[in-house]
DRENLO-174769 format. One record per atom (N, C-alpha, C): residue in one letter; residue number from 0; x, y, z. Coordinates in steps of 0.2 Angstrom, whole numbers, plus 2048, in hexadecimal, padded with zeros to 3 digits. Layout:
> rest:nr:xx:yy:zz
> A:NUM:X:Y:Z .
...
//
This chain:
> rest:nr:xx:yy:zz
> M:0:B67:33A:868 .
> M:0:B6B:33F:86C .
> M:0:B65:342:872 .
> C:1:B69:344:877 .
> C:1:B65:345:87D .
> C:1:B66:34C:87C .
> L:2:B61:350:880 .
> L:2:B5F:358:881 .
> L:2:B62:357:889 .
> A:3:B66:35D:88A .
> A:3:B69:35F:890 .
> A:3:B65:366:891 .
> L:4:B64:367:899 .
> L:4:B60:36E:89B .
> L:4:B64:36F:8A1 .
> Y:5:B67:375:8A0 .
> Y:5:B6B:378:8A6 .
> Y:5:B69:37E:8A9 .
> L:6:B67:37F:8AF .
> L:6:B66:386:8B2 .
> L:6:B6C:387:8B8 .
> F:7:B6C:38F:8B5 .
> F:7:B73:391:8B7 .
> F:7:B70:397:8BC .
> T:8:B72:396:8C3 .
> T:8:B6F:39B:8C7 .
> T:8:B71:39D:8CE .
> D:9:B71:3A2:8D2 .
> D:9:B74:3A2:8D8 .
> D:9:B70:3A0:8DE .
> A:10:B6B:39D:8DE .
> A:10:B66:399:8E1 .
> A:10:B67:392:8E2 .
> R:11:B69:391:8E9 .
> R:11:B6B:389:8E9 .
> R:11:B66:384:8E9 .
> I:12:B66:380:8E5 .
> I:12:B62:37A:8E5 .
> I:12:B64:374:8E8 .
> E:13:B5F:370:8EB .
> E:13:B5F:36A:8EE .
> E:13:B5F:364:8E7 .
> E:14:B65:360:8E6 .
> E:14:B65:35C:8E2 .
> E:14:B5F:356:8E3 .
> V:15:B5D:353:8DF .
> V:15:B59:34E:8DE .
> V:15:B5B:349:8D9 .
> G:16:B5E:344:8DC .
> G:16:B60:33E:8D7 .
> G:16:B5B:33A:8D3 .
> Y:17:B5D:338:8CD .
> Y:17:B5B:334:8C7 .
> Y:17:B5A:32D:8CB .
> D:18:B52:32A:8CC .
> D:18:B4E:325:8CF .
> D:18:B4D:320:8C8 .
> E:19:B51:31B:8C4 .
> E:19:B4F:318:8C0 .
> E:19:B48:313:8C1 .
> A:20:B47:311:8C7 .
> A:20:B41:30F:8CB .
> A:20:B3A:312:8CA .
> R:21:B3C:318:8CB .
> R:21:B36:31E:8CA .
> R:21:B38:325:8C7 .
> P:22:B3A:323:8C0 .
> P:22:B3C:329:8BC .
> P:22:B38:330:8BE .
> A:23:B3B:335:8BF .
> A:23:B39:33C:8BF .
> A:23:B3D:341:8C0 .
> F:24:B3A:347:8BF .
> F:24:B3F:34E:8BE .
> F:24:B46:34C:8C4 .
> W:25:B4B:34D:8C2 .
> W:25:B50:34D:8C7 .
> W:25:B56:354:8C5 .
> V:26:B59:355:8CA .
> V:26:B5D:35C:8C9 .
> V:26:B64:358:8CB .
> R:27:B6A:35B:8C8 .
> R:27:B71:359:8CB .
> R:27:B75:360:8C9 .
> R:28:B78:361:8D0 .
> R:28:B7D:366:8CF .
> R:28:B84:365:8CA .
> I:29:B85:36A:8C5 .
> I:29:B8B:368:8C0 .
> I:29:B92:369:8C6 .
> L:30:B96:366:8C4 .
> L:30:B9C:366:8C8 .
> L:30:BA1:36B:8C4 .
> E:31:BA5:36D:8C7 .
> E:31:BAC:371:8C3 .
> E:31:BAE:36C:8BE .
> S:32:BB1:367:8BE .
> S:32:BB3:363:8B9 .
> S:32:BAC:361:8B3 .
> D:33:BA7:363:8B4 .
> D:33:BA3:361:8B0 .
> D:33:BA0:368:8AC .
> Q:34:BA3:36E:8AC .
> Q:34:BA1:374:8AA .
> Q:34:BA2:377:8A3 .
> P:35:BA3:373:89F .
> P:35:BA4:375:897 .
> P:35:B9F:37A:896 .
> V:36:B99:37B:89A .
> V:36:B93:37F:899 .
> V:36:B95:386:89D .
> K:37:B9B:387:8A2 .
> K:37:B9B:38B:8A6 .
> K:37:B9C:392:8A2 .
> K:38:B9D:392:89D .
> K:38:BA0:397:898 .
> K:38:B99:39A:895 .
> W:39:B93:397:894 .
> W:39:B8C:39C:894 .
> W:39:B8B:39F:899 .
> V:40:B8C:39E:89E .
> V:40:B8A:3A4:8A4 .
> V:40:B8E:3A3:8A9 .
> S:41:B93:3A7:8AA .
> S:41:B99:3A7:8AF .
> S:41:B96:3AB:8B5 .
> D:42:B91:3AF:8B5 .
> D:42:B8F:3B5:8BB .
> D:42:B8B:3B0:8C0 .
> K:43:B89:3A9:8BF .
> K:43:B85:3A5:8C4 .
> K:43:B88:3A1:8C8 .
> A:44:B86:3A0:8CE .
> A:44:B8B:39D:8D2 .
> A:44:B8A:395:8D2 .
> D:45:B83:392:8CF .
> D:45:B84:38C:8CE .
> D:45:B7F:389:8C7 .
> I:46:B83:383:8C5 .
> I:46:B7E:381:8BF .
> I:46:B7C:37A:8C1 .
> Y:47:B76:379:8BF .
> Y:47:B72:372:8C0 .
> Y:47:B6F:370:8BA .
> Y:48:B6F:368:8BA .
> Y:48:B6D:365:8B3 .
> Y:48:B67:363:8B6 .
> M:49:B61:365:8B3 .
> M:49:B5B:363:8B1 .
> M:49:B59:35E:8AF .
> G:50:B58:358:8B3 .
> G:50:B57:351:8AD .
> G:50:B4F:351:8AF .
> S:51:B4B:34D:8AB .
> S:51:B45:34B:8A9 .
> S:51:B43:343:8AC .
> S:52:B3D:341:8AA .
> S:52:B3C:33B:8AD .
> S:52:B3E:336:8A8 .
> T:53:B43:338:8A3 .
> T:53:B45:334:89E .
> T:53:B4B:332:8A0 .
> G:54:B4E:336:8A5 .
> G:54:B55:333:8A7 .
> G:54:B5B:338:8A5 .
> C:55:B58:33C:8A0 .
> C:55:B5D:342:89D .
> C:55:B58:348:89B .
> G:56:B59:34B:897 .
> G:56:B56:351:897 .
> G:56:B50:351:890 .
> C:57:B50:34B:88E .
> C:57:B4C:349:887 .
> C:57:B45:34B:889 .
> G:58:B44:34B:88F .
> G:58:B3C:34C:891 .
> G:58:B38:354:890 .
> W:59:B3E:358:88F .
> W:59:B3E:35F:88F .
> W:59:B3A:361:887 .
> A:60:B3A:35D:883 .
> A:60:B38:35D:87D .
> A:60:B31:35E:87D .
> P:61:B2F:363:878 .
> P:61:B28:364:877 .
> P:61:B23:35E:876 .
> L:62:B1C:35F:877 .
> L:62:B18:35B:875 .
> L:62:B18:357:86E .
> Y:63:B18:351:86C .
> Y:63:B18:350:865 .
> Y:63:B11:34A:865 .
> E:64:B0E:34A:85E .
> E:64:B07:348:85D .
> E:64:B0A:340:85E .
> S:65:B11:33C:85D .
> S:65:B11:337:85F .
> S:65:B13:335:865 .
> D:66:B13:339:86A .
> D:66:B13:338:871 .
> D:66:B0F:333:874 .
> E:67:B10:32F:878 .
> E:67:B09:32A:87B .
> E:67:B09:32E:882 .
> K:68:B03:32C:885 .
> K:68:AFF:32F:88A .
> K:68:B04:32F:88F .
> S:69:B07:32A:892 .
> S:69:B0E:32B:898 .
> S:69:B12:330:896 .
> E:70:B14:32F:88E .
> E:70:B18:335:88D .
> E:70:B17:33C:88F .
> I:71:B11:33D:88C .
> I:71:B0C:343:88E .
> I:71:B0C:345:896 .
> A:72:B0A:341:899 .
> A:72:B0A:340:8A0 .
> A:72:B10:342:8A2 .
> D:73:B16:33F:8A2 .
> D:73:B1D:33F:8A4 .
> D:73:B1E:348:8A2 .
> K:74:B1F:349:89C .
> K:74:B22:34F:89B .
> K:74:B1E:354:8A0 .
> A:75:B16:354:8A0 .
> A:75:B13:359:8A2 .
> A:75:B15:358:8AA .
> R:76:B16:353:8AD .
> R:76:B19:353:8B5 .
> R:76:B20:357:8B5 .
> D:77:B24:354:8B0 .
> D:77:B2B:357:8B0 .
> D:77:B2B:360:8AF .
> R:78:B27:363:8AB .
> R:78:B27:368:8AA .
> R:78:B24:36D:8B0 .
> E:79:B1F:369:8B4 .
> E:79:B1C:36B:8BA .
> E:79:B22:36C:8BF .
> R:80:B25:367:8BF .
> R:80:B2A:366:8C5 .
> R:80:B2F:36B:8C4 .
> L:81:B31:36D:8BE .
> L:81:B36:371:8BD .
> L:81:B33:379:8BF .
> C:82:B2E:37B:8BD .
> C:82:B2A:380:8BF .
> C:82:B2C:381:8C6 .
> Q:83:B28:37D:8C8 .
> Q:83:B27:37D:8D1 .
> Q:83:B2E:37E:8D3 .
> L:84:B33:37B:8D1 .
> L:84:B3A:37D:8D4 .
> L:84:B3A:383:8D3 .
> L:85:B3A:387:8CC .
> L:85:B3C:38C:8CA .
> L:85:B37:392:8CF .
> E:86:B30:391:8D1 .
> E:86:B2C:395:8D5 .
> E:86:B2E:394:8DC .
> S:87:B30:38F:8DE .
> S:87:B34:38E:8E5 .
> S:87:B38:394:8E6 .
> G:88:B3C:397:8E5 .
> G:88:B41:39C:8E7 .
> G:88:B41:3A2:8E1 .
> D:89:B47:3A5:8E1 .
> D:89:B47:3AA:8DE .
> D:89:B4C:3AA:8D8 .
> F:90:B4A:3A7:8D3 .
> F:90:B4E:3A4:8CD .
> F:90:B4C:3AA:8C7 .
> T:91:B4B:3B0:8C8 .
> T:91:B4A:3B7:8C5 .
> T:91:B52:3B8:8C3 .
> G:92:B54:3B9:8BC .
> G:92:B5B:3B9:8BA .
> G:92:B5F:3B3:8B9 .
> S:93:B5C:3AE:8BB .
> S:93:B60:3A9:8BA .
> S:93:B5F:3A6:8B3 .
> H:94:B62:3A2:8B1 .
> H:94:B63:39F:8A9 .
> H:94:B60:398:8A8 .
> L:95:B5D:396:8A5 .
> L:95:B5D:38E:8A0 .
> L:95:B5F:38E:899 .
> I:96:B63:389:899 .
> I:96:B66:389:892 .
> I:96:B66:381:890 .
> A:97:B64:380:88B .
> A:97:B63:378:889 .
> A:97:B68:378:882 .
> C:98:B6B:370:881 .
> C:98:B6E:36F:87C .
> C:98:B6D:368:87C .
> W:99:B71:367:875 .
> W:99:B71:35F:874 .
> W:99:B77:35B:879 .
> E:100:B78:356:87B .
> E:100:B7C:353:87E .
> E:100:B82:354:878 .
> G:101:B88:356:87B .
> G:101:B8F:357:877 .
> G:101:B8E:35E:875 .
> D:102:B8B:362:876 .
> D:102:B8B:369:872 .
> D:102:B8C:36E:879 .
> Q:103:B8E:36B:87E .
> Q:103:B8F:36F:884 .
> Q:103:B94:374:884 .
> G:104:B93:37A:885 .
> G:104:B99:37F:884 .
> G:104:B99:383:87C .
> R:105:B94:380:877 .
> R:105:B93:384:873 .
> R:105:B90:38A:873 .
> E:106:B93:38F:86E .
> E:106:B90:394:86D .
> E:106:B88:396:86D .
> L:107:B87:39A:873 .
> L:107:B7D:39A:873 .
> L:107:B7D:3A0:86D .
> E:108:B77:39E:86B .
> E:108:B73:3A3:866 .
> E:108:B70:3A9:866 .
> R:109:B6E:3A9:86D .
> R:109:B69:3B0:870 .
> R:109:B68:3AF:875 .
> Q:110:B64:3B4:879 .
> Q:110:B62:3B4:87F .
> Q:110:B5B:3B6:87E .
> E:111:B56:3B3:882 .
> E:111:B4E:3B4:883 .
> E:111:B4C:3B4:888 .
> T:112:B48:3B7:88A .
> T:112:B43:3B8:891 .
> T:112:B40:3B4:890 .
> L:113:B3F:3AE:896 .
> L:113:B3C:3A8:897 .
> L:113:B36:3AA:89E .
> H:114:B31:3A9:89F .
> H:114:B2B:3A8:8A4 .
> H:114:B2A:3A1:8A5 .
> I:115:B2A:3A1:8AA .
> I:115:B29:39B:8AE .
> I:115:B23:396:8AD .
> A:116:B1E:39B:8AB .
> A:116:B17:399:8A8 .
> A:116:B1A:396:8A1 .
> D:117:B1D:398:89D .
> D:117:B1F:396:896 .
> D:117:B21:38F:894 .
> I:118:B24:38C:89C .
> I:118:B27:386:89C .
> I:118:B21:380:89C .
> R:119:B1B:383:8A0 .
> R:119:B15:37E:8A1 .
> R:119:B13:37D:89A .
> D:120:B14:380:895 .
> D:120:B11:380:88E .
> D:120:B14:378:88A .
> P:121:B0F:374:88A .
> P:121:B12:36F:889 .
> P:121:B16:36E:883 .
> H:122:B15:375:87F .
> H:122:B17:376:877 .
> H:122:B1D:37A:877 .
> F:123:B1F:37C:87E .
> F:123:B26:381:87D .
> F:123:B2A:37C:87C .
> V:124:B2F:380:877 .
> V:124:B34:37C:876 .
> V:124:B3C:37F:879 .
> F:125:B40:37C:87C .
> F:125:B46:37F:87E .
> F:125:B4B:37E:879 .
> E:126:B4C:384:875 .
> E:126:B51:384:86E .
> E:126:B58:383:873 .
> E:127:B5B:37F:86C .
> E:127:B62:37D:86E .
> E:127:B65:383:86E .
> C:128:B6B:385:874 .
> C:128:B70:38A:875 .
> C:128:B6D:391:875 .
> V:129:B66:391:879 .
> V:129:B62:397:87A .
> V:129:B64:399:880 .
> D:130:B65:39E:882 .
> D:130:B65:3A1:888 .
> D:130:B5F:3A3:88C .
> Y:131:B5C:39F:890 .
> Y:131:B55:3A2:891 .
> Y:131:B54:3A5:897 .
> L:132:B55:3AB:89A .
> L:132:B56:3AF:89E .
> L:132:B4F:3B0:8A3 .
> I:133:B4F:3AD:8A7 .
> I:133:B48:3AC:8AC .
> I:133:B47:3B2:8AE .
> E:134:B40:3B5:8AD .
> E:134:B3D:3BA:8B1 .
> E:134:B36:3B7:8B5 .
> G:135:B35:3BC:8B9 .
> G:135:B2F:3BB:8BD .
> G:135:B28:3BB:8B7 .
> D:136:B22:3B7:8BB .
> D:136:B1E:3B6:8B4 .
> D:136:B1A:3BE:8B4 .
> P:137:B17:3BE:8AF .
> P:137:B13:3C3:8AD .
> P:137:B0E:3C5:8B2 .
//
């Protein structure tokens, strides 16, 4: 089962398609017809799926001892690209929410504050159905 990571924001983001020949971080705007996740955060203008180099959101998993060198490098690049995107505009007050595919729209468990720098930690875990409220870095 794959992890899905969504960004709820009022900031407009340029979509970046997934390229199988050169897998990397990608972004897809969620359309009205694909919005069971809309009930999570209804006061933001747009919702984006944040894809990783794995083609899904599984690249957002933390580092594991069993990860190969290439996986470690891919995860680091994906996290850095996500951080760069979040640092490129005013995303304070935006939300990041992860879930397992098929659990879109499930009730959220809690809300936590998230600093962009936290995402760079390769051991940071996006917990399922937690509403991460993005704040500026300390």
